TORBAZA-236075 format. One record per residue (C-alpha): x, y, z; residue number from 0; residue in one letter; chain. Coordinates in nm, 2 decimals. Layout:
// residues N
<site <X,Y,Z>,NUM,'a','A'>;
...
//
This chain:
// residues 383
<site <-4.02,-0.93,-0.67>,0,'m','A'>;
<site <-4.03,-1.20,-0.54>,1,'k','A'>;
<site <-3.62,-1.37,-0.50>,2,'k','A'>;
<site <-3.62,-1.75,-0.53>,3,'i','A'>;
<site <-3.29,-1.80,-0.43>,4,'l','A'>;
<site <-3.17,-1.71,-0.09>,5,'t','A'>;
<site <-2.81,-1.78,0.06>,6,'m','A'>;
<site <-2.77,-1.72,0.41>,7,'f','A'>;
<site <-2.35,-1.80,0.48>,8,'i','A'>;
<site <-2.11,-1.67,0.80>,9,'a','A'>;
<site <-1.85,-1.52,0.68>,10,'a','A'>;
<site <-1.59,-1.61,1.02>,11,'g','A'>;
<site <-1.51,-1.38,1.33>,12,'v','A'>;
<site <-1.44,-1.06,1.36>,13,'f','A'>;
<site <-1.49,-0.71,1.53>,14,'f','A'>;
<site <-1.76,-0.42,1.56>,15,'t','A'>;
<site <-1.85,-0.15,1.78>,16,'a','A'>;
<site <-2.03,-0.04,2.08>,17,'s','A'>;
<site <-2.18,0.33,2.06>,18,'s','A'>;
<site <-2.01,0.54,2.39>,19,'v','A'>;
<site <-2.30,0.79,2.59>,20,'s','A'>;
<site <-2.15,1.12,2.58>,21,'a','A'>;
<site <-2.16,1.14,2.99>,22,'e','A'>;
<site <-1.91,0.87,3.01>,23,'e','A'>;
<site <-1.61,1.03,2.85>,24,'n','A'>;
<site <-1.69,1.39,2.84>,25,'g','A'>;
<site <-1.65,1.47,2.48>,26,'l','A'>;
<site <-1.97,1.62,2.42>,27,'m','A'>;
<site <-1.97,1.87,2.77>,28,'n','A'>;
<site <-2.06,2.20,2.68>,29,'g','A'>;
<site <-2.31,2.15,2.41>,30,'v','A'>;
<site <-2.73,2.04,2.45>,31,'k','A'>;
<site <-2.74,1.78,2.24>,32,'s','A'>;
<site <-2.50,1.58,1.98>,33,'g','A'>;
<site <-2.48,1.30,1.79>,34,'i','A'>;
<site <-2.13,1.08,1.59>,35,'l','A'>;
<site <-2.21,0.88,1.38>,36,'i','A'>;
<site <-2.04,0.60,1.04>,37,'d','A'>;
<site <-2.11,0.73,0.74>,38,'e','A'>;
<site <-2.15,0.42,0.55>,39,'n','A'>;
<site <-2.35,0.18,0.82>,40,'t','A'>;
<site <-2.51,0.46,1.02>,41,'g','A'>;
<site <-2.38,0.36,1.35>,42,'m','A'>;
<site <-2.39,0.60,1.62>,43,'i','A'>;
<site <-2.01,0.63,1.76>,44,'l','A'>;
<site <-2.12,0.89,2.09>,45,'l','A'>;
<site <-2.48,0.98,2.14>,46,'e','A'>;
<site <-2.56,1.29,2.36>,47,'k','A'>;
<site <-2.97,1.40,2.43>,48,'n','A'>;
<site <-2.99,1.29,2.08>,49,'v','A'>;
<site <-3.34,1.29,2.04>,50,'n','A'>;
<site <-3.39,1.59,2.24>,51,'e','A'>;
<site <-3.62,1.90,2.01>,52,'k','A'>;
<site <-3.36,2.20,1.94>,53,'l','A'>;
<site <-3.33,2.51,1.67>,54,'p','A'>;
<site <-3.12,2.33,1.39>,55,'p','A'>;
<site <-3.13,2.70,1.29>,56,'a','A'>;
<site <-2.84,2.73,0.97>,57,'s','A'>;
<site <-2.80,2.33,0.92>,58,'m','A'>;
<site <-3.19,2.39,0.86>,59,'t','A'>;
<site <-3.00,2.41,0.50>,60,'k','A'>;
<site <-2.90,2.00,0.47>,61,'i','A'>;
<site <-3.22,1.94,0.41>,62,'g','A'>;
<site <-3.24,2.32,0.13>,63,'t','A'>;
<site <-2.92,2.12,0.01>,64,'l','A'>;
<site <-3.08,1.79,-0.02>,65,'l','A'>;
<site <-3.35,1.90,-0.24>,66,'m','A'>;
<site <-3.15,2.09,-0.45>,67,'i','A'>;
<site <-2.90,1.78,-0.54>,68,'m','A'>;
<site <-3.21,1.52,-0.62>,69,'e','A'>;
<site <-3.33,1.76,-0.83>,70,'a','A'>;
<site <-3.01,1.77,-1.03>,71,'i','A'>;
<site <-2.97,1.38,-1.01>,72,'d','A'>;
<site <-3.28,1.38,-1.17>,73,'s','A'>;
<site <-3.24,1.55,-1.42>,74,'g','A'>;
<site <-3.52,1.89,-1.31>,75,'k','A'>;
<site <-3.29,2.10,-1.28>,76,'l','A'>;
<site <-2.90,2.10,-1.42>,77,'k','A'>;
<site <-2.63,2.32,-1.28>,78,'w','A'>;
<site <-2.60,2.57,-1.53>,79,'t','A'>;
<site <-2.97,2.62,-1.51>,80,'d','A'>;
<site <-3.03,3.05,-1.46>,81,'e','A'>;
<site <-3.19,3.14,-1.15>,82,'v','A'>;
<site <-3.36,3.47,-1.10>,83,'q','A'>;
<site <-3.40,3.67,-0.70>,84,'a','A'>;
<site <-3.71,3.80,-0.62>,85,'s','A'>;
<site <-3.78,4.05,-0.39>,86,'e','A'>;
<site <-3.89,3.83,-0.16>,87,'e','A'>;
<site <-3.57,3.67,-0.20>,88,'a','A'>;
<site <-3.37,4.00,-0.22>,89,'a','A'>;
<site <-3.48,4.12,0.10>,90,'s','A'>;
<site <-3.40,3.82,0.33>,91,'m','A'>;
<site <-3.17,3.86,0.67>,92,'g','A'>;
<site <-2.87,3.72,0.82>,93,'g','A'>;
<site <-2.61,3.57,0.62>,94,'s','A'>;
<site <-2.67,3.65,0.25>,95,'q','A'>;
<site <-2.45,3.75,-0.06>,96,'v','A'>;
<site <-2.68,4.03,-0.12>,97,'y','A'>;
<site <-2.85,3.92,-0.40>,98,'l','A'>;
<site <-3.07,4.21,-0.56>,99,'k','A'>;
<site <-3.40,4.11,-0.67>,100,'e','A'>;
<site <-3.38,4.02,-1.06>,101,'g','A'>;
<site <-3.03,3.94,-0.99>,102,'e','A'>;
<site <-2.93,3.56,-1.18>,103,'t','A'>;
<site <-2.72,3.38,-1.11>,104,'m','A'>;
<site <-2.61,2.93,-1.20>,105,'t','A'>;
<site <-2.76,2.69,-0.95>,106,'v','A'>;
<site <-2.37,2.60,-0.95>,107,'e','A'>;
<site <-2.35,2.94,-0.81>,108,'e','A'>;
<site <-2.61,2.97,-0.56>,109,'m','A'>;
<site <-2.56,2.63,-0.43>,110,'v','A'>;
<site <-2.24,2.77,-0.34>,111,'k','A'>;
<site <-2.36,3.07,-0.18>,112,'a','A'>;
<site <-2.58,2.82,-0.01>,113,'i','A'>;
<site <-2.27,2.62,0.08>,114,'s','A'>;
<site <-2.00,2.79,0.19>,115,'v','A'>;
<site <-2.20,3.12,0.24>,116,'a','A'>;
<site <-2.46,2.98,0.42>,117,'s','A'>;
<site <-2.69,3.26,0.28>,118,'a','A'>;
<site <-3.11,3.27,0.29>,119,'n','A'>;
<site <-3.13,3.49,0.02>,120,'d','A'>;
<site <-3.00,3.18,-0.20>,121,'a','A'>;
<site <-3.19,2.94,-0.07>,122,'s','A'>;
<site <-3.52,3.12,-0.09>,123,'v','A'>;
<site <-3.43,3.21,-0.45>,124,'a','A'>;
<site <-3.37,2.82,-0.48>,125,'m','A'>;
<site <-3.67,2.67,-0.29>,126,'a','A'>;
<site <-3.85,2.95,-0.53>,127,'e','A'>;
<site <-3.72,2.83,-0.87>,128,'h','A'>;
<site <-3.75,2.48,-0.76>,129,'l','A'>;
<site <-4.09,2.49,-0.61>,130,'a','A'>;
<site <-4.29,2.77,-0.71>,131,'g','A'>;
<site <-4.22,2.88,-0.40>,132,'s','A'>;
<site <-4.02,2.82,-0.06>,133,'e','A'>;
<site <-4.34,2.70,0.10>,134,'a','A'>;
<site <-4.40,2.43,-0.19>,135,'a','A'>;
<site <-4.05,2.32,-0.04>,136,'l','A'>;
<site <-4.03,2.36,0.33>,137,'v','A'>;
<site <-4.39,2.06,0.25>,138,'e','A'>;
<site <-4.08,1.89,-0.01>,139,'q','A'>;
<site <-3.88,1.88,0.30>,140,'i','A'>;
<site <-4.07,1.83,0.61>,141,'n','A'>;
<site <-4.21,1.52,0.39>,142,'k','A'>;
<site <-3.81,1.40,0.23>,143,'k','A'>;
<site <-3.77,1.42,0.66>,144,'a','A'>;
<site <-4.09,1.19,0.74>,145,'k','A'>;
<site <-4.01,0.91,0.44>,146,'s','A'>;
<site <-3.72,0.94,0.66>,147,'l','A'>;
<site <-3.86,0.80,0.94>,148,'g','A'>;
<site <-3.71,1.10,1.11>,149,'l','A'>;
<site <-4.05,1.19,1.30>,150,'t','A'>;
<site <-3.90,1.49,1.52>,151,'n','A'>;
<site <-3.84,1.69,1.26>,152,'t','A'>;
<site <-3.99,2.02,1.15>,153,'t','A'>;
<site <-3.92,2.29,0.94>,154,'f','A'>;
<site <-4.14,2.56,0.88>,155,'k','A'>;
<site <-3.88,2.79,0.66>,156,'n','A'>;
<site <-3.56,2.66,0.43>,157,'v','A'>;
<site <-3.29,2.86,0.55>,158,'t','A'>;
<site <-3.34,2.80,0.97>,159,'g','A'>;
<site <-3.44,3.13,1.10>,160,'l','A'>;
<site <-3.66,3.15,1.35>,161,'p','A'>;
<site <-3.94,3.01,1.40>,162,'a','A'>;
<site <-4.17,2.89,1.62>,163,'e','A'>;
<site <-4.22,2.50,1.61>,164,'g','A'>;
<site <-3.94,2.50,1.37>,165,'h','A'>;
<site <-3.69,2.19,1.53>,166,'e','A'>;
<site <-3.53,1.88,1.48>,167,'s','A'>;
<site <-3.21,1.65,1.72>,168,'t','A'>;
<site <-2.86,1.53,1.72>,169,'a','A'>;
<site <-3.01,1.24,1.55>,170,'n','A'>;
<site <-3.24,1.32,1.21>,171,'d','A'>;
<site <-2.95,1.60,1.16>,172,'m','A'>;
<site <-2.73,1.30,1.11>,173,'a','A'>;
<site <-2.97,1.08,0.93>,174,'i','A'>;
<site <-3.06,1.36,0.65>,175,'l','A'>;
<site <-2.68,1.49,0.71>,176,'a','A'>;
<site <-2.62,1.12,0.58>,177,'k','A'>;
<site <-2.86,1.11,0.30>,178,'e','A'>;
<site <-2.75,1.50,0.11>,179,'l','A'>;
<site <-2.34,1.32,0.13>,180,'l','A'>;
<site <-2.53,1.04,-0.11>,181,'k','A'>;
<site <-2.45,1.32,-0.37>,182,'y','A'>;
<site <-2.09,1.35,-0.34>,183,'k','A'>;
<site <-2.07,1.62,-0.52>,184,'k','A'>;
<site <-2.17,1.86,-0.27>,185,'i','A'>;
<site <-1.83,1.80,-0.01>,186,'t','A'>;
<site <-1.68,1.93,-0.34>,187,'e','A'>;
<site <-1.93,2.29,-0.22>,188,'f','A'>;
<site <-1.95,2.23,0.11>,189,'t','A'>;
<site <-1.53,2.13,0.14>,190,'g','A'>;
<site <-1.44,2.49,0.00>,191,'i','A'>;
<site <-1.26,2.69,0.24>,192,'y','A'>;
<site <-1.31,3.12,0.03>,193,'e','A'>;
<site <-1.40,3.16,-0.30>,194,'d','A'>;
<site <-1.59,3.41,-0.51>,195,'f','A'>;
<site <-1.95,3.54,-0.66>,196,'l','A'>;
<site <-1.98,3.78,-0.94>,197,'r','A'>;
<site <-1.59,3.75,-1.07>,198,'q','A'>;
<site <-1.70,3.92,-1.34>,199,'d','A'>;
<site <-1.79,4.23,-1.16>,200,'a','A'>;
<site <-1.56,4.48,-1.04>,201,'e','A'>;
<site <-1.52,4.40,-0.74>,202,'e','A'>;
<site <-1.61,4.04,-0.71>,203,'p','A'>;
<site <-1.77,3.93,-0.33>,204,'f','A'>;
<site <-1.60,3.68,-0.12>,205,'w','A'>;
<site <-1.71,3.41,0.03>,206,'l','A'>;
<site <-1.49,3.24,0.32>,207,'v','A'>;
<site <-1.64,2.93,0.51>,208,'n','A'>;
<site <-1.86,3.01,0.79>,209,'t','A'>;
<site <-1.77,2.63,0.88>,210,'n','A'>;
<site <-1.33,2.69,1.07>,211,'k','A'>;
<site <-1.26,2.32,1.06>,212,'l','A'>;
<site <-1.26,2.36,0.67>,213,'i','A'>;
<site <-0.96,2.50,0.69>,214,'r','A'>;
<site <-0.82,2.34,1.09>,215,'s','A'>;
<site <-0.96,2.00,1.07>,216,'y','A'>;
<site <-0.72,1.79,0.85>,217,'k','A'>;
<site <-1.03,1.54,0.63>,218,'g','A'>;
<site <-1.36,1.79,0.66>,219,'a','A'>;
<site <-1.52,1.87,0.42>,220,'d','A'>;
<site <-1.83,2.01,0.56>,221,'g','A'>;
<site <-2.13,1.99,0.61>,222,'l','A'>;
<site <-2.33,2.33,0.77>,223,'k','A'>;
<site <-2.25,2.57,1.08>,224,'t','A'>;
<site <-2.59,2.67,1.28>,225,'g','A'>;
<site <-2.58,3.00,1.44>,226,'f','A'>;
<site <-2.91,3.23,1.60>,227,'t','A'>;
<site <-3.00,3.34,1.98>,228,'k','A'>;
<site <-3.19,3.05,2.04>,229,'e','A'>;
<site <-3.03,2.73,1.91>,230,'a','A'>;
<site <-2.71,2.95,2.01>,231,'m','A'>;
<site <-2.40,2.76,1.84>,232,'y','A'>;
<site <-2.43,2.41,1.59>,233,'c','A'>;
<site <-2.31,2.24,1.33>,234,'l','A'>;
<site <-2.33,1.92,1.13>,235,'t','A'>;
<site <-1.94,1.79,1.00>,236,'a','A'>;
<site <-1.83,1.57,0.84>,237,'t','A'>;
<site <-1.49,1.42,0.77>,238,'a','A'>;
<site <-1.31,1.13,0.56>,239,'q','A'>;
<site <-1.00,0.96,0.68>,240,'k','A'>;
<site <-0.86,0.58,0.67>,241,'n','A'>;
<site <-1.23,0.47,0.42>,242,'n','A'>;
<site <-1.39,0.59,0.71>,243,'m','A'>;
<site <-1.62,0.92,0.66>,244,'r','A'>;
<site <-1.75,1.03,0.97>,245,'l','A'>;
<site <-2.14,1.25,1.05>,246,'i','A'>;
<site <-2.15,1.52,1.42>,247,'s','A'>;
<site <-2.37,1.68,1.48>,248,'v','A'>;
<site <-2.35,1.98,1.85>,249,'v','A'>;
<site <-2.67,2.15,1.94>,250,'f','A'>;
<site <-2.66,2.45,2.14>,251,'g','A'>;
<site <-2.29,2.51,2.21>,252,'a','A'>;
<site <-2.15,2.90,2.35>,253,'e','A'>;
<site <-1.94,2.99,2.10>,254,'t','A'>;
<site <-1.82,2.92,1.77>,255,'s','A'>;
<site <-1.44,2.81,1.89>,256,'a','A'>;
<site <-1.67,2.57,2.16>,257,'e','A'>;
<site <-1.88,2.44,1.95>,258,'r','A'>;
<site <-1.58,2.37,1.64>,259,'n','A'>;
<site <-1.31,2.19,2.00>,260,'r','A'>;
<site <-1.60,1.98,2.07>,261,'i','A'>;
<site <-1.68,1.89,1.77>,262,'t','A'>;
<site <-1.31,1.81,1.64>,263,'a','A'>;
<site <-1.28,1.62,1.95>,264,'g','A'>;
<site <-1.54,1.45,1.87>,265,'m','A'>;
<site <-1.44,1.36,1.54>,266,'l','A'>;
<site <-1.04,1.24,1.64>,267,'d','A'>;
<site <-1.30,1.01,1.87>,268,'y','A'>;
<site <-1.39,0.79,1.58>,269,'g','A'>;
<site <-1.09,0.81,1.40>,270,'f','A'>;
<site <-0.84,0.68,1.70>,271,'t','A'>;
<site <-1.14,0.38,1.85>,272,'h','A'>;
<site <-1.29,0.27,1.49>,273,'y','A'>;
<site <-1.14,0.11,1.19>,274,'q','A'>;
<site <-1.38,-0.01,0.96>,275,'t','A'>;
<site <-1.34,-0.37,0.82>,276,'k','A'>;
<site <-1.46,-0.47,0.46>,277,'t','A'>;
<site <-1.59,-0.80,0.37>,278,'l','A'>;
<site <-1.57,-0.70,-0.04>,279,'y','A'>;
<site <-1.42,-0.41,-0.28>,280,'e','A'>;
<site <-1.70,-0.18,-0.53>,281,'a','A'>;
<site <-1.63,-0.39,-0.86>,282,'g','A'>;
<site <-1.56,-0.72,-0.65>,283,'q','A'>;
<site <-1.83,-1.03,-0.81>,284,'a','A'>;
<site <-2.03,-1.11,-0.50>,285,'i','A'>;
<site <-2.26,-1.40,-0.69>,286,'a','A'>;
<site <-2.29,-1.57,-1.08>,287,'a','A'>;
<site <-2.65,-1.53,-1.16>,288,'v','A'>;
<site <-2.83,-1.69,-1.46>,289,'k','A'>;
<site <-3.05,-1.51,-1.75>,290,'v','A'>;
<site <-3.29,-1.67,-1.93>,291,'s','A'>;
<site <-3.24,-1.64,-2.30>,292,'k','A'>;
<site <-2.90,-1.40,-2.24>,293,'g','A'>;
<site <-2.55,-1.44,-2.44>,294,'a','A'>;
<site <-2.37,-1.50,-2.17>,295,'p','A'>;
<site <-2.58,-1.78,-1.97>,296,'h','A'>;
<site <-2.41,-1.63,-1.66>,297,'e','A'>;
<site <-2.34,-1.33,-1.56>,298,'v','A'>;
<site <-2.12,-1.18,-1.26>,299,'k','A'>;
<site <-2.33,-0.98,-1.02>,300,'a','A'>;
<site <-2.05,-0.73,-0.85>,301,'v','A'>;
<site <-2.15,-0.45,-0.55>,302,'i','A'>;
<site <-2.02,-0.05,-0.68>,303,'d','A'>;
<site <-1.92,0.03,-0.30>,304,'q','A'>;
<site <-1.77,-0.17,-0.02>,305,'p','A'>;
<site <-1.97,-0.37,0.18>,306,'l','A'>;
<site <-1.78,-0.25,0.54>,307,'s','A'>;
<site <-1.84,-0.19,0.93>,308,'w','A'>;
<site <-1.70,-0.04,1.17>,309,'l','A'>;
<site <-1.52,-0.23,1.45>,310,'s','A'>;
<site <-1.37,-0.03,1.79>,311,'d','A'>;
<site <-1.15,-0.44,1.89>,312,'g','A'>;
<site <-1.32,-0.45,2.18>,313,'k','A'>;
<site <-1.59,-0.68,2.09>,314,'k','A'>;
<site <-1.62,-1.07,1.90>,315,'e','A'>;
<site <-1.89,-1.03,1.64>,316,'a','A'>;
<site <-2.04,-1.30,1.42>,317,'n','A'>;
<site <-2.10,-1.13,1.05>,318,'v','A'>;
<site <-2.31,-1.27,0.83>,319,'q','A'>;
<site <-2.38,-1.17,0.50>,320,'k','A'>;
<site <-2.72,-1.28,0.33>,321,'i','A'>;
<site <-2.75,-1.29,-0.10>,322,'i','A'>;
<site <-3.04,-1.26,-0.24>,323,'s','A'>;
<site <-3.15,-1.30,-0.62>,324,'i','A'>;
<site <-3.41,-1.20,-0.83>,325,'d','A'>;
<site <-3.60,-1.42,-1.02>,326,'r','A'>;
<site <-3.69,-1.36,-1.34>,327,'d','A'>;
<site <-3.44,-1.21,-1.49>,328,'l','A'>;
<site <-3.43,-1.25,-1.91>,329,'n','A'>;
<site <-3.19,-1.08,-2.11>,330,'a','A'>;
<site <-3.13,-0.92,-2.30>,331,'p','A'>;
<site <-3.02,-0.66,-1.96>,332,'m','A'>;
<site <-2.78,-0.36,-2.01>,333,'i','A'>;
<site <-2.45,-0.33,-1.84>,334,'k','A'>;
<site <-2.52,-0.22,-1.41>,335,'g','A'>;
<site <-2.89,-0.37,-1.41>,336,'t','A'>;
<site <-3.02,-0.43,-1.03>,337,'r','A'>;
<site <-3.03,-0.84,-1.03>,338,'v','A'>;
<site <-3.02,-0.89,-0.65>,339,'g','A'>;
<site <-2.95,-0.75,-0.30>,340,'k','A'>;
<site <-2.68,-0.84,0.00>,341,'i','A'>;
<site <-2.68,-0.76,0.33>,342,'i','A'>;
<site <-2.46,-0.74,0.63>,343,'l','A'>;
<site <-2.55,-0.81,0.94>,344,'k','A'>;
<site <-2.30,-0.81,1.27>,345,'v','A'>;
<site <-2.39,-0.97,1.55>,346,'d','A'>;
<site <-2.72,-1.05,1.38>,347,'g','A'>;
<site <-2.82,-0.69,1.35>,348,'q','A'>;
<site <-2.81,-0.54,0.98>,349,'e','A'>;
<site <-2.60,-0.31,0.94>,350,'v','A'>;
<site <-2.61,-0.21,0.53>,351,'k','A'>;
<site <-2.79,-0.37,0.24>,352,'e','A'>;
<site <-2.62,-0.29,-0.14>,353,'l','A'>;
<site <-2.75,-0.42,-0.46>,354,'p','A'>;
<site <-2.63,-0.67,-0.67>,355,'l','A'>;
<site <-2.56,-0.53,-1.01>,356,'l','A'>;
<site <-2.44,-0.71,-1.36>,357,'t','A'>;
<site <-2.12,-0.68,-1.43>,358,'k','A'>;
<site <-2.15,-0.73,-1.78>,359,'d','A'>;
<site <-2.45,-0.66,-2.06>,360,'e','A'>;
<site <-2.61,-0.92,-2.14>,361,'v','A'>;
<site <-2.76,-0.94,-2.46>,362,'k','A'>;
<site <-3.04,-1.20,-2.57>,363,'r','A'>;
<site <-2.87,-1.55,-2.74>,364,'a','A'>;
<site <-2.97,-1.64,-3.12>,365,'s','A'>;
<site <-3.22,-1.93,-3.19>,366,'w','A'>;
<site <-2.91,-2.18,-3.25>,367,'g','A'>;
<site <-2.73,-2.07,-2.90>,368,'d','A'>;
<site <-3.04,-2.17,-2.71>,369,'l','A'>;
<site <-3.15,-2.47,-2.96>,370,'f','A'>;
<site <-2.76,-2.62,-2.85>,371,'n','A'>;
<site <-2.85,-2.54,-2.48>,372,'r','A'>;
<site <-3.15,-2.70,-2.51>,373,'s','A'>;
<site <-3.00,-2.96,-2.65>,374,'l','A'>;
<site <-2.64,-2.96,-2.37>,375,'l','A'>;
<site <-2.92,-2.97,-2.04>,376,'e','A'>;
<site <-3.14,-3.26,-2.23>,377,'l','A'>;
<site <-2.78,-3.45,-2.30>,378,'t','A'>;
<site <-2.71,-3.36,-1.93>,379,'d','A'>;
<site <-3.06,-3.47,-1.82>,380,'g','A'>;
<site <-2.98,-3.82,-1.94>,381,'t','A'>;
<site <-2.66,-3.89,-1.82>,382,'k','A'>;
//
């Protein structure tokens, strides 16, 4: 849709962040590659070998969970849908919840099993239920990865079990995690430290999160561990403090304890050295938009999340906003209709784009209202 109104407005002078190579501070000594990003803007805060292709092990399941969450969001899946385990799913090795062939669990239970216990059997069962086969869901995940610009990621399965050519990078896993975190409900599962499956059984199955930072690091609520002999110890983690959510990724630590220690240090670095700066709060009116034949004739356009960025307090930056309003806006409109967008730029670099949404419903004006409006405009034009 073409735009008829574009406003470029300087928003004052603030401070912004600059990324630091991991070698400068030694925070990632002990891992093959890693990255720390701000979830809101994608800004890189720490990096080491971010484009080195490595086996991601069970961090692969971030892609699996993303496909599940997209299907739920679109209505293709429901949390209460029952999923039956096939012989193939029940035969999976590695981390699992010991599904039996023919056993059924709800989508919610399967997602819990994948998120908390890193269950390979539940991952395959969900792939078969959602796409017809594991291979079909793998194809969907790879297609999604390419649509996100992840050219260094190729998955061969939905579990992360060793397979030739199954690889990703720290950069790609961070972007995939950022995409998954758009679905806020996912952290209700990845943030569970312990729970039970088969609660009506004589012996319920005890789940304990493979991500020990959930218990030991304040604010941590995800996201996915990984381990194979080839991949070594990996972790994509996320934590939230002070209106800031960070995502960290590490590949190839020698031990689980080292993986957790390095990740905690990266998160500490981000939360200590950076602060969130907010230009507009969620729900704040950004512009007044005229709606053809609308009652009212003008409606406020708002954003549904904060428009913010990170500052490290070191470098002055020019922060700018660009507001674009769509043309041919006609009534009626329901509340929340997209009518344009706002782009935030820091030092000329785009860091955030949000849609502008109608704050209220706009009904179609009556013929009498339209006549009076035209008469008023005609009168104003003769003055």
